[in-house]
C-alpha positions as CSV (number, residue, x, y, z in Angstrom):
1,M,-29.9,7.2,-25.7
2,T,-30.8,8.6,-29.1
3,R,-28.4,9.1,-32.0
4,A,-28.8,12.9,-31.6
5,R,-27.9,12.8,-27.9
6,L,-24.8,10.7,-28.7
7,D,-23.7,13.2,-31.3
8,E,-24.2,16.0,-28.8
9,I,-22.0,14.4,-26.2
10,L,-19.3,13.4,-28.6
11,S,-19.2,17.0,-30.0
12,H,-18.0,18.2,-26.6
13,F,-15.0,15.8,-26.2
14,S,-12.7,18.2,-27.9
15,N,-13.3,20.8,-25.2
16,A,-12.3,18.5,-22.3
17,T,-9.1,18.4,-20.3
18,I,-8.5,15.1,-18.6
19,A,-5.6,14.2,-16.3
20,V,-4.5,10.6,-16.0
21,V,-2.4,9.9,-12.9
22,G,-1.1,6.4,-12.4
23,D,1.2,3.6,-13.4
24,F,2.3,4.1,-17.0
25,F,3.7,0.9,-18.5
26,L,5.4,0.2,-21.8
27,D,3.7,-2.7,-23.7
28,K,6.6,-4.2,-25.7
29,Y,5.7,-6.8,-28.3
30,L,8.3,-9.2,-29.6
31,E,7.1,-11.1,-32.7
32,I,9.1,-14.3,-33.0
33,D,9.4,-16.6,-36.1
34,P,9.9,-20.1,-34.7
35,A,11.1,-21.3,-38.2
36,L,14.1,-19.1,-37.9
37,G,15.3,-20.4,-34.6
38,E,19.1,-21.0,-34.2
39,V,21.1,-22.9,-31.6
40,S,23.5,-20.7,-29.6
41,L,27.1,-21.9,-29.9
42,E,27.8,-20.6,-26.4
43,T,25.0,-22.3,-24.5
44,G,23.5,-24.9,-26.8
45,L,20.1,-23.4,-26.2
46,E,17.7,-22.2,-28.8
47,A,18.1,-18.5,-29.8
48,R,14.6,-17.2,-30.6
49,Q,14.6,-14.8,-33.6
50,V,12.7,-11.6,-33.2
51,V,11.4,-10.3,-36.6
52,R,9.4,-7.4,-35.4
53,V,9.3,-5.2,-32.3
54,R,6.2,-3.1,-31.4
55,C,5.9,-0.7,-28.5
56,Q,2.9,1.1,-27.2
57,P,1.8,2.7,-23.9
58,G,0.1,0.4,-21.5
59,A,-1.8,0.4,-18.2
60,A,-2.5,4.1,-17.5
61,G,-1.1,4.6,-21.1
62,T,-4.0,2.5,-22.4
63,I,-6.5,4.9,-20.9
64,V,-4.6,7.8,-22.5
65,S,-4.6,6.0,-25.8
66,G,-8.4,5.6,-25.6
67,L,-8.9,9.3,-24.6
68,C,-6.8,10.6,-27.4
69,A,-8.4,8.3,-30.0
70,L,-11.8,9.6,-28.9
71,G,-10.8,13.1,-29.6
72,V,-10.5,14.5,-26.1
73,G,-9.0,17.9,-26.4
74,R,-6.2,17.7,-23.9
75,V,-4.9,14.7,-22.1
76,V,-2.3,15.2,-19.3
77,C,-0.1,12.3,-18.0
78,I,1.1,12.2,-14.4
79,G,3.4,9.5,-13.1
80,F,7.0,8.4,-13.2
81,I,9.3,6.6,-15.6
82,G,12.9,5.4,-15.4
83,D,15.9,7.0,-17.1
84,D,16.0,4.2,-19.6
85,G,15.2,3.1,-23.2
86,E,11.7,1.8,-22.1
87,G,10.9,5.3,-20.7
88,F,12.0,6.9,-24.0
89,E,9.7,4.6,-26.0
90,L,6.8,5.2,-23.6
91,V,7.1,9.0,-23.8
92,R,7.5,8.9,-27.6
93,G,4.4,6.8,-27.9
94,L,2.4,9.1,-25.6
95,R,3.5,12.2,-27.5
96,Q,2.7,10.6,-30.9
97,M,-0.9,10.3,-29.6
98,G,-0.9,14.0,-28.7
99,A,-0.8,13.5,-24.9
100,E,1.2,15.9,-22.6
101,T,4.0,14.2,-20.8
102,S,5.7,16.9,-18.8
103,G,4.0,15.4,-15.7
104,L,6.0,12.2,-16.0
105,V,8.8,12.4,-13.5
106,V,12.1,10.8,-14.7
107,R,14.0,8.9,-12.0
108,R,17.3,7.1,-12.3
109,D,16.4,4.9,-9.3
110,R,13.2,3.5,-10.8
111,Y,12.5,1.3,-13.8
112,T,10.0,2.1,-16.4
113,P,7.4,-0.6,-15.8
114,T,7.2,-2.8,-18.8
115,Y,5.2,-5.8,-20.0
116,C,7.3,-7.6,-22.6
117,K,5.0,-9.8,-24.6
118,T,6.4,-12.6,-26.8
119,L,4.3,-13.6,-29.7
120,A,5.0,-16.7,-31.9
121,L,4.1,-16.3,-35.5
122,E,2.1,-19.4,-36.7
123,A,0.2,-20.3,-39.8
124,G,-3.1,-19.5,-38.2
125,G,-2.0,-16.2,-36.7
126,V,0.0,-15.6,-33.5
127,R,0.3,-17.4,-30.2
128,E,1.3,-15.6,-27.1
129,W,4.2,-17.1,-25.1
130,E,5.4,-16.2,-21.6
131,R,5.3,-12.5,-20.7
132,L,8.3,-10.8,-19.1
133,D,7.4,-8.1,-16.5
134,T,9.6,-5.3,-15.3
135,K,8.3,-3.5,-12.2
136,N,9.6,-1.6,-9.3
137,R,9.5,-3.7,-6.2
138,E,10.8,-1.2,-3.6
139,P,8.5,1.4,-2.1
140,T,8.1,4.7,-3.9
141,P,10.4,7.3,-2.2
142,D,8.7,10.0,-0.2
143,E,10.2,12.8,-2.3
144,L,8.8,11.2,-5.5
145,N,5.4,10.9,-3.9
146,E,5.5,14.7,-3.1
147,A,6.6,15.5,-6.6
148,L,3.6,13.6,-8.0
149,V,1.2,15.3,-5.6
150,G,2.7,18.6,-6.8
151,E,2.0,17.7,-10.5
152,L,-1.6,16.8,-9.5
153,H,-2.1,20.1,-7.8
154,H,-0.6,21.9,-10.8
155,V,-3.1,20.5,-13.3
156,V,-6.3,20.1,-11.2
157,H,-7.5,23.7,-11.8
158,E,-7.5,23.2,-15.5
159,A,-8.9,19.6,-15.6
160,H,-12.5,18.7,-16.1
161,A,-11.7,15.1,-14.9
162,V,-9.0,13.2,-13.1
163,I,-8.5,9.4,-13.6
164,A,-6.4,7.5,-11.1
165,Q,-5.1,4.1,-12.4
166,D,-3.4,1.7,-10.0
167,Q,-1.8,-1.1,-11.9
168,V,1.1,-2.2,-9.6
169,Q,-0.1,-4.9,-7.2
170,E,2.9,-4.6,-4.9
171,P,1.8,-2.2,-2.1
172,E,3.3,1.3,-2.1
173,C,5.6,0.5,-5.1
174,G,3.7,2.3,-7.8
175,V,2.3,5.8,-8.4
176,I,-1.0,5.4,-6.5
177,T,0.4,5.1,-2.9
178,A,-1.5,6.0,0.3
179,R,-0.1,9.5,-0.1
180,L,-1.5,9.9,-3.6
181,R,-4.9,8.4,-2.5
182,D,-5.1,11.0,0.3
183,A,-4.3,13.8,-2.1
184,L,-6.9,12.6,-4.5
185,A,-9.6,12.3,-1.8
186,E,-8.8,15.8,-0.5
187,L,-8.9,17.4,-4.0
188,A,-12.1,15.5,-4.9
189,A,-13.8,16.9,-1.9
190,R,-12.5,20.4,-2.6
191,Y,-13.6,20.3,-6.3
192,P,-16.8,18.2,-6.4
193,D,-17.8,19.7,-9.7
194,K,-15.0,17.8,-11.5
195,V,-15.1,14.2,-12.5
196,W,-13.0,12.0,-10.2
197,F,-12.5,8.4,-11.3
198,G,-10.4,5.6,-9.9
199,D,-9.4,2.1,-10.9
200,S,-7.3,-0.5,-9.1
201,R,-6.8,-4.3,-9.4
202,T,-6.4,-4.9,-5.6
203,R,-7.0,-1.7,-3.7
204,M,-10.3,-0.4,-5.1
205,R,-11.8,-0.1,-1.6
206,E,-9.1,2.3,-0.5
207,Y,-10.2,5.2,-2.7
208,R,-12.4,7.9,-1.2
209,N,-14.6,10.5,-3.0
210,L,-13.8,8.9,-6.4
211,M,-16.1,7.0,-8.7
212,V,-14.6,3.5,-9.2
213,K,-14.9,0.9,-12.0
214,P,-14.3,-2.7,-10.8
215,N,-15.2,-5.8,-12.7
216,R,-17.3,-8.5,-11.0
217,E,-14.3,-10.3,-9.5
218,E,-12.5,-7.2,-8.3
219,C,-15.6,-5.8,-6.6
220,C,-16.4,-9.0,-4.7
221,A,-12.8,-9.6,-3.7
222,A,-12.5,-6.0,-2.4
223,M,-15.6,-6.3,-0.2
224,H,-15.3,-10.0,0.8
225,P,-11.7,-11.1,0.5
226,G,-11.3,-14.9,0.1
227,S,-15.0,-15.5,-0.5
228,P,-16.2,-17.8,-3.3
229,P,-17.0,-16.2,-6.7
230,H,-20.3,-14.2,-6.6
231,D,-23.0,-14.3,-9.2
232,S,-24.3,-11.1,-10.8
233,V,-26.8,-10.5,-8.0
234,G,-24.1,-10.9,-5.3
235,A,-21.7,-8.7,-7.3
236,L,-24.3,-5.9,-7.4
237,R,-24.7,-6.1,-3.6
238,C,-20.9,-5.8,-3.3
239,A,-21.0,-2.8,-5.6
240,A,-23.6,-1.1,-3.4
241,E,-21.4,-1.7,-0.4
242,L,-18.3,-0.4,-2.3
243,S,-20.2,2.7,-3.3
244,R,-21.1,3.4,0.3
245,E,-17.5,3.1,1.3
246,V,-15.9,5.3,-1.4
247,G,-18.8,7.8,-1.3
248,R,-19.4,7.9,-5.0
249,P,-21.2,5.8,-7.7
250,V,-19.6,2.5,-8.8
251,Y,-19.4,1.4,-12.5
252,L,-19.5,-2.4,-12.3
253,T,-18.5,-4.1,-15.5
254,L,-20.2,-7.4,-16.1
255,G,-18.6,-8.7,-19.3
256,A,-21.1,-9.9,-21.9
257,E,-23.9,-8.7,-19.6
258,G,-22.8,-5.1,-20.0
259,M,-22.4,-2.7,-17.1
260,A,-24.3,-1.4,-14.0
261,V,-24.2,2.0,-12.4
262,V,-24.6,1.3,-8.7
263,T,-25.2,3.5,-5.6
264,P,-26.4,2.4,-2.2
265,E,-29.9,3.4,-3.2
266,R,-30.1,2.5,-6.9
267,I,-28.9,0.1,-9.6
268,Q,-29.1,1.0,-13.2
269,T,-28.1,-1.8,-15.6
270,I,-26.8,-0.9,-19.1
271,P,-26.8,-3.6,-21.8
272,T,-24.1,-4.2,-24.3
273,A,-23.9,-5.7,-27.8
274,R,-23.7,-9.4,-28.3
275,L,-20.6,-9.9,-30.4
276,E,-19.6,-13.0,-32.4
277,G,-16.2,-14.2,-33.5
278,E,-12.8,-14.0,-31.8
279,L,-12.5,-11.4,-29.0
280,D,-9.5,-10.0,-27.1
281,I,-10.6,-8.5,-23.8
282,V,-7.1,-7.2,-22.9
283,G,-7.5,-3.5,-22.1
284,A,-11.3,-3.6,-22.4
285,G,-11.7,-2.2,-18.9
286,D,-9.4,0.7,-19.6
287,S,-11.1,1.5,-22.9
288,A,-14.4,1.5,-21.1
289,T,-12.9,4.0,-18.5
290,A,-11.8,6.3,-21.4
291,G,-15.3,6.3,-22.8
292,I,-17.1,6.8,-19.5
293,V,-14.9,9.6,-18.3
294,A,-14.8,11.4,-21.7
295,A,-18.6,11.3,-21.7
296,L,-19.0,12.5,-18.1
297,S,-16.6,15.4,-18.9
298,A,-18.8,16.3,-21.8
299,G,-21.9,16.5,-19.7
300,A,-23.3,13.0,-20.0
301,S,-25.4,11.5,-17.2
302,L,-24.1,8.5,-15.3
303,G,-26.2,6.1,-17.5
304,E,-25.3,7.8,-20.8
305,A,-21.6,7.6,-19.9
306,A,-22.0,3.8,-19.2
307,V,-23.6,3.4,-22.7
308,I,-20.6,5.1,-24.3
309,G,-18.2,3.1,-22.2
310,N,-19.9,-0.1,-23.4
311,I,-19.8,1.0,-27.0
312,V,-16.1,1.8,-26.8
313,A,-15.3,-1.5,-25.1
314,S,-17.3,-3.4,-27.7
315,I,-15.1,-1.9,-30.4
316,T,-11.8,-2.6,-28.8
317,V,-12.4,-6.2,-27.9
318,Q,-12.6,-7.0,-31.6
319,Q,-9.0,-5.8,-32.2
320,I,-6.9,-8.9,-31.8
321,G,-3.3,-9.1,-30.6
322,T,-3.1,-5.4,-29.5
323,T,-4.7,-3.0,-27.0
324,G,-7.3,-1.4,-29.1
325,T,-8.9,2.0,-29.3
326,A,-12.1,3.5,-30.7
327,T,-12.7,6.7,-32.7
328,Q,-15.8,8.8,-32.6
329,K,-16.6,7.6,-36.2
330,Q,-16.4,4.0,-34.9
331,V,-18.6,4.8,-31.9
332,R,-21.3,6.3,-34.2
333,E,-21.1,3.3,-36.5
334,R,-21.4,0.8,-33.7
335,F,-24.3,2.7,-32.3
336,R,-26.1,2.4,-35.6
337,E,-25.3,-1.3,-35.8
338,F,-26.8,-2.1,-32.4
339,R,-29.2,0.8,-32.1
340,E,-31.9,-1.0,-30.3
341,V,-29.5,-2.2,-27.6
342,W,-28.0,1.3,-27.0
343,E,-31.4,3.0,-27.0
344,A,-32.5,0.6,-24.4
345,G,-29.6,1.7,-22.3
């Protein structure tokens, strides 16, 4: 990819409408100062003292954050939240980014999924303690499934791309249920000119007619459950099998080795920058998704989109203690910094 081609693709981001359907979590950070700890008079246990609270959208919200930071013109959120304070914070965060939230169905019988992350402030920085997770552990009601399918049908005519993000590991308890996957497969077959993209930690193989983006471990586990870890060559074979099953190309992320675009007939490897210093890979896959889909929506080829996904991820992993994003300015600067790598891609 040349710098001129990168600029051309980025210039079209503002024209794109991208819908994100999936599990919207609230990432809630509690910063604790251990030096201020008190002993509870009632229990005798230590009362940790929170000195700062930070909230930001997570899971599907991380993809939305990435799309908005990259300057995508319109980002539409589809999912559900609870009628609770976490839902209020999540919607507020999404709206502050510029995302549209009317497609988030509010339910009194559901929690807003939340990752509560406790961070201890120390002389050398912060140390993460145990995380507290709030998730829905009962199946998603049928009428809520139908409401979400309705929201998807409502926006699909205007969207250039649809991203499905399946974060909840408990079967049928999140947004991307079997009913939603069927609706996605049907719409993807009906509108093949649009970009259809799926992600899932444990059910990647159940998508149909969607491009998918597993990492090495997710891909191999999907195709050969319980098998020993695969090397890169084995992972590429698994990705080719997965592509054959879902009926679309697979973006296989390979960490420091970059990314590969895989079909049953072809493998295209895309290098990435070699970074030094402390890295935080939390959310790197979601940031890569944002870069890939924004690029595809702007007319990029499969390989060009992988290059941009790699660039975006290389920026966000250097943002420590938070789920990072990348702007177009940062993408251009990173391209110039590692120009030989990206041009090779």
